[in-house]
C-alpha positions in Angstrom: -11.6 28.4 22.3 -11.0 26.4 19.1 -14.2 25.2 17.4 -13.0 21.6 17.5 -12.7 21.7 21.3 -16.3 21.0 22.2 -16.7 18.0 19.7 -13.4 16.6 21.0 -14.6 17.0 24.6 -17.9 15.2 23.9 -16.1 12.3 22.1 -13.6 12.0 25.0 -16.5 11.7 27.5 -18.2 9.1 25.3 -15.0 7.1 24.9 -14.4 7.2 28.7 -17.8 5.9 29.4 -17.3 3.2 26.7 -14.0 2.1 28.3 -15.4 2.0 31.8 -18.4 0.0 30.7 -16.3 -2.5 28.7 -13.8 -2.9 31.6 -16.6 -4.3 33.8 -16.7 -7.4 31.6 -12.9 -7.9 32.2 -13.3 -7.4 35.9 -16.1 -10.0 35.9 -14.1 -12.6 34.0 -10.7 -12.4 35.7 -9.1 -11.1 38.9 -5.6 -11.3 37.2 -4.2 -7.8 37.6 -1.8 -8.4 34.7 -4.7 -8.9 32.3 -6.7 -6.1 33.8 -3.9 -3.5 33.7 -2.8 -4.8 30.3 -6.3 -4.2 28.9 -6.3 -0.6 30.3 -2.7 0.0 29.1 -3.5 -0.9 25.5 -6.5 1.5 25.5 -4.5 4.3 27.0 -1.7 3.8 24.4 -4.1 3.7 21.5 -5.9 6.9 22.5 -2.7 8.6 23.5 -0.9 7.7 20.3 -3.9 8.9 18.2 -4.1 12.2 20.1 -0.4 12.8 19.9 -0.4 12.1 16.1 -3.4 14.4 15.6 -1.8 17.3 17.5 1.7 17.0 16.2 1.6 15.9 12.5 2.0 18.6 9.9 -1.0 18.9 7.6 1.4 20.2 5.0 2.8 16.6 4.8 -0.7 15.3 4.0 -1.9 12.0 5.3 1.2 10.1 6.5 1.6 6.4 7.2 2.1 7.3 10.8 -1.4 8.9 10.8 -2.9 5.8 9.2 -1.3 3.6 11.8 -2.7 5.8 14.6 -6.2 5.4 13.0 -5.7 1.7 12.7 -4.6 1.2 16.3 -7.5 3.4 17.6 -10.0 1.3 15.7 -8.5 -1.9 17.0 -9.0 -0.6 20.5 -12.4 0.9 19.9 -14.6 -1.2 17.6 -14.3 -4.5 19.6 -15.6 -2.7 22.6 -18.6 -1.4 20.7 -19.5 -5.1 20.1 -19.0 -5.8 23.8 -21.4 -3.1 24.8 -24.1 -4.5 22.6 -24.1 -7.7 24.6 -23.6 -6.0 28.0 -26.5 -3.5 27.3 -28.8 -6.4 26.6 -27.8 -7.9 30.0 -28.5 -4.6 31.8 -31.8 -4.2 30.1 -32.7 -7.7 31.2 -31.7 -6.9 34.8 -33.7 -3.7 34.8 -36.8 -5.6 33.6 -36.2 -8.4 36.1 -35.9 -5.8 38.9 -39.2 -4.3 37.9 -40.9 -7.7 37.9 -39.5 -8.5 41.3 -41.3 -5.5 42.8 -44.5 -7.3 42.1 -43.5 -10.9 42.6 -41.7 -12.6 45.4 -40.8 -15.6 43.2 -38.5 -13.7 40.8 -34.8 -14.3 41.6 -31.6 -13.1 39.9 -30.1 -15.7 37.6 -26.8 -16.8 39.2 -23.8 -16.4 37.0 -25.6 -14.5 34.3 -23.3 -11.5 34.5 -20.2 -13.7 34.0 -21.9 -15.6 31.1 -22.8 -12.4 29.3 -19.3 -11.1 29.9 -18.0 -14.2 28.1 -20.4 -13.6 25.3 -19.3 -10.0 25.0 -15.7 -10.9 24.9 -16.4 -13.5 22.3 -18.2 -11.0 20.1 -15.3 -8.5 20.5 -12.8 -11.1 19.3 -14.5 -11.2 15.9 -13.8 -7.5 14.9 -10.5 -7.6 16.7 -9.2 -10.5 14.6 -10.8 -9.0 11.5 -9.1 -5.7 11.9 -5.7 -7.3 12.5 -6.2 -9.4 9.4 -7.3 -6.4 7.4 -4.2 -4.4 8.3 -1.6 -7.1 7.7 -3.2 -9.2 4.9 -6.6 -7.8 3.7 -5.4 -4.6 2.2 -3.5 -6.7 -0.5 -6.2 -9.4 -0.8 -6.9 -8.6 -4.5 -10.1 -9.9 -6.1 -11.0 -10.1 -9.7 -14.7 -9.5 -10.3 -16.2 -10.3 -13.7 -19.4 -9.0 -15.4 -21.0 -9.4 -18.8 -23.2 -6.6 -20.0 -25.4 -6.7 -23.0 -26.4 -3.7 -25.1 -28.6 -3.7 -28.2 -26.8 -0.7 -29.7 -23.3 -1.9 -29.2 -21.4 -1.9 -32.5 -21.0 -5.5 -33.7 -17.2 -5.2 -33.9 -17.1 -4.7 -30.1 -19.1 -7.8 -29.3 -16.9 -9.6 -26.8 -14.8 -6.5 -26.1 -13.2 -6.7 -22.7 -12.4 -3.9 -20.2 -10.2 -4.0 -17.1 -11.1 -1.3 -14.6 -9.0 -0.2 -11.6 -9.3 2.9 -9.4 -8.0 4.6 -6.3 -4.4 3.5 -6.3 -3.5 5.9 -3.4 0.2 5.2 -3.9 1.2 7.1 -0.8 -0.2 4.4 1.4 1.7 1.4 -0.1 4.3 -0.4 2.0 4.9 -3.7 0.1 6.4 -3.7 -3.3 6.0 -7.5 -3.8 2.2 -7.3 -3.3 1.9 -4.4 -5.8 3.9 -6.3 -8.4 1.6 -9.3 -7.8 -1.4 -7.0 -8.4 0.0 -5.6 -11.6 0.7 -9.1 -12.9 -2.9 -10.1 -11.9 -4.3 -7.2 -14.0 -2.2 -8.2 -17.0 -3.3 -11.8 -16.6 -6.9 -10.8 -17.5 -5.7 -9.9 -21.0 -8.4 -7.3 -21.5 -8.6 -5.3 -24.7 -8.5 -2.0 -22.8 -7.6 -0.7 -19.3 -9.2 2.2 -17.5 -8.1 3.9 -14.3 -10.6 6.2 -12.6 -8.7 8.5 -10.3 -6.8 9.1 -7.0 -3.4 8.0 -8.1 -1.9 9.6 -5.0 -3.0 10.7 -1.5 -1.6 14.2 -1.7 1.7 14.6 -3.5 3.0 13.6 -6.9 6.2 12.4 -5.3 4.3 9.5 -3.6 4.2 7.8 -7.0 7.9 8.0 -7.8 8.9 4.6 -6.5 5.9 2.9 -8.0 6.2 4.2 -11.6 8.4 1.2 -12.7 5.7 -1.2 -11.4 2.7 0.4 -13.0 4.5 1.0 -16.2 4.3 -2.8 -16.7 0.5 -2.6 -17.1 -0.6 -3.8 -20.6 -3.7 -3.4 -22.8 -3.5 -3.8 -26.6 -6.1 -1.1 -27.4 -4.8 1.4 -24.9 -4.8 2.6 -21.3 -6.9 5.6 -20.3 -7.3 7.5 -17.0 -8.9 10.4 -15.2 -8.3 12.4 -12.0 -9.9 11.8 -8.6 -10.5 14.2 -5.7 -7.2 13.4 -4.0 -5.2 14.3 -7.2 -5.9 18.0 -6.8 -4.0 18.4 -3.5 -7.0 19.7 -1.6 -6.2 17.7 1.5 -2.9 19.4 2.4 -1.8 22.8 3.6 0.3 24.4 1.0 2.8 27.2 1.6 1.8 29.0 -1.6 -0.9 28.6 -4.3 2.0 28.1 -6.7 3.3 25.1 -4.8 -0.1 23.5 -5.0 -0.4 24.2 -8.7 3.0 22.8 -9.4 2.1 19.6 -7.6 -1.1 19.3 -9.6 0.8 19.6 -12.8 3.2 16.9 -11.6 0.3 14.6 -10.7 -1.0 14.9 -14.2 2.4 14.2 -15.6 2.5 10.8 -13.8 -0.1 9.4 -16.2 1.9 9.5 -19.4 4.9 8.2 -17.5 3.1 4.9 -16.8 1.5 4.8 -20.3 -2.0 6.2 -19.6 -3.8 8.8 -21.7 -5.2 11.2 -19.2 -8.6 12.6 -20.1 -9.3 16.1 -18.7 -12.9 16.8 -19.7 -12.3 15.3 -23.1 -13.0 12.3 -25.2 -11.5 9.8 -27.6 -12.9 7.4 -30.1 -11.8 3.7 -30.1 -12.0 2.1 -33.5 -12.2 -1.6 -34.4 -13.0 -3.1 -37.8 -14.3 0.2 -39.1 -16.6 0.8 -36.2 -16.1 2.9 -33.1 -17.2 3.6 -29.5 -16.7 6.9 -27.6 -14.7 7.1 -24.5 -15.4 10.2 -22.3 -13.4 11.2 -19.3 -14.4 14.0 -16.8 -12.4 15.6 -14.1 -13.6 15.0 -10.5 -17.2 15.8 -9.8 -18.5 15.1 -6.3 -21.8 16.1 -4.7 -21.0 18.8 -2.2 -17.3 19.3 -3.1 -14.8 19.6 -6.0 -16.8 19.8 -9.2 -14.2 20.3 -11.8 -15.9 17.8 -14.0 -17.7 19.2 -17.0 -19.8 16.6 -18.8 -20.9 18.8 -21.6 -17.3 19.9 -22.4 -16.0 16.3 -22.2 -18.7 15.2 -24.7 -18.1 17.8 -27.3 -17.8 16.2 -30.7 -19.5 13.0 -29.6 -22.8 12.0 -31.3 -25.8 11.1 -29.3 -26.2 7.8 -31.1 -22.6 6.7 -30.4 -22.1 4.0 -27.9 -20.4 5.7 -24.9 -18.3 4.7 -21.9 -17.9 7.5 -19.3 -15.0 7.6 -16.8 -16.1 9.6 -13.7 -14.4 9.2 -10.3 -17.2 9.8 -7.9 -20.5 7.7 -8.3 -22.5 10.7 -7.0 -21.9 12.2 -10.4 -23.8 9.3 -12.1 -26.6 9.5 -9.5 -27.1 13.3 -9.9 -26.0 14.1 -13.5 -25.5 11.1 -15.7 -28.0 8.3 -15.3 -31.0 10.3 -16.6 -29.1 12.4 -19.1 -30.7 12.4 -22.5 -27.3 12.0 -24.1 -27.4 8.4 -23.0 -24.1 7.4 -21.4 -24.3 3.6 -21.6 -21.6 2.6 -19.1 -20.0 4.7 -16.4 -16.9 3.5 -14.5 -16.3 5.0 -11.0 -14.5 4.4 -7.7 -14.0 6.8 -4.8 -16.0 5.1 -2.1 -13.6 2.2 -1.3 -16.7 0.6 0.2 -15.2 2.4 3.2 -12.7 -0.6 3.3 -15.0 -2.2 5.9 -18.1 -4.3 5.6 -19.5 -7.8 5.0 -20.0 -9.3 1.6 -21.2 -12.9 1.0 -22.3 -13.1 -2.7 -26.0 -14.0 -2.9 -26.6 -13.4 0.8 -25.4 -10.1 2.2 -23.7 -7.0 1.0 -23.3 -4.3 3.7 -20.9 -1.5 4.5 -21.4 1.9 6.3 -20.7 3.3 2.9 -24.3 2.5 1.8 -25.5 5.3 4.2 -23.4 7.9 2.3 -23.6 6.7 -1.3 -26.5 5.2 -3.1 -24.1 3.4 -5.4 -21.1 2.3 -3.3 -19.7 -0.9 -4.6 -20.3 -3.1 -7.6 -22.6 -2.9 -10.6 -25.8 -0.9 -10.7 -28.4 -0.4 -13.5 -31.1 2.2 -13.9 -32.9 3.4 -17.1 -30.9 0.8 -19.1 -27.7 2.5 -18.1 -24.9 1.0 -15.9 -22.4 2.2 -13.4 -19.6 0.1 -12.0 -18.3 1.3 -8.6 -14.9 -0.4 -8.2 -14.0 -0.9 -4.5 -10.5 0.4 -5.1 -7.0 -0.8 -5.7 -5.3 0.8 -2.7 -6.4 2.0 0.7 -6.6 5.3 2.6 -7.0 6.6 6.2 -7.4 3.1 7.7 -4.3 1.1 6.7 -6.3 -2.0 5.9 -9.4 -3.6 4.5 -12.0 -5.7 6.3 -14.5 -7.6 4.2 -14.3 -5.1 1.3 -11.3 -6.3 -0.6 -9.2 -4.5 -3.2 -10.7 -5.0 -6.7 -9.9 -5.5 -10.3 -13.0 -5.4 -12.4 -13.3 -7.1 -15.8 -16.3 -6.3 -18.0 -17.2 -8.0 -21.2 -19.5 -6.1 -23.6 -21.9 -8.2 -25.6 -24.2 -7.3 -28.5 -27.8 -7.8 -27.5 
């Protein structure tokens, strides 16, 4: 018996119970057979398409758009029903308590119409994630936002007072399906007119060839003091089945060759100095370092030749690197730029009120700017998307950071 069989069986039983429970609300609200059977048919198609895709797609092809759509349709069918169950469970808990009270009191009577009312509430709650997921798939994944920060450092060289940085990450070119939107995003980056541009990894999902049709678009990116990049976990080809180790190595070399083709200086555990008016800051780029997986990043090697007193900007794809290796490092990396999390492409953000995503239960630093020990990390929410073919509440991001002398 395959090791995945038992987990799949448990999930199947849970989903079946979920569907039966949610269907009770539809039965309560309408006797129209077309609506009832249509509801069931959509669920059957969503689960069937997902299972068919899971069992038939070739892992050697990596994560295809067909796989992403199967995930998207499954979430559209599943997540709204979870919201429904929250309302229906509260109703059932109330009924159980009411039944218990009725055993000791002859005056307690069931509330007429309560089940129908709660079914209406449940359906109304379900409509929110349903509409949000649809928007996220068709519009949200290209709803680019420019987020601006100003950071002050007392040891910033005076020549760099007012120096501006544009930061993008996680392009995931294999997921794109709209050239017009990508061209718009490239223009939006250029409109920021930052001094320098950084890209912090995951240029593809799996294969270097995914970027072929997008090279002309990303070649238009401009920055007067240079464009610099690093690798992310997806750039190593670890999420595909390769026929030979040589094929994987060849793809990895091709991925690295993409960067100069679009005008980026790829830093592979190495550093550069950026000079302005006779003063300089150090730019350090590490390969991917993630807690619990791919740890090709070598901070010590990347920092060779850099002085401790230099002002330093570190490019590191995974924010768990900052949390575990960088933030308390005596070498003092002033500003780290990361990505990787995507904010899970799902959450709620209302500036000044709420910032939530399931990503917060996986990563301590999952989206935005964080500061500890006088050092900063910016976790960009990502330029592209992956797995789920959309974004809900966590929009694609272009970060602009202005450095100020304190």
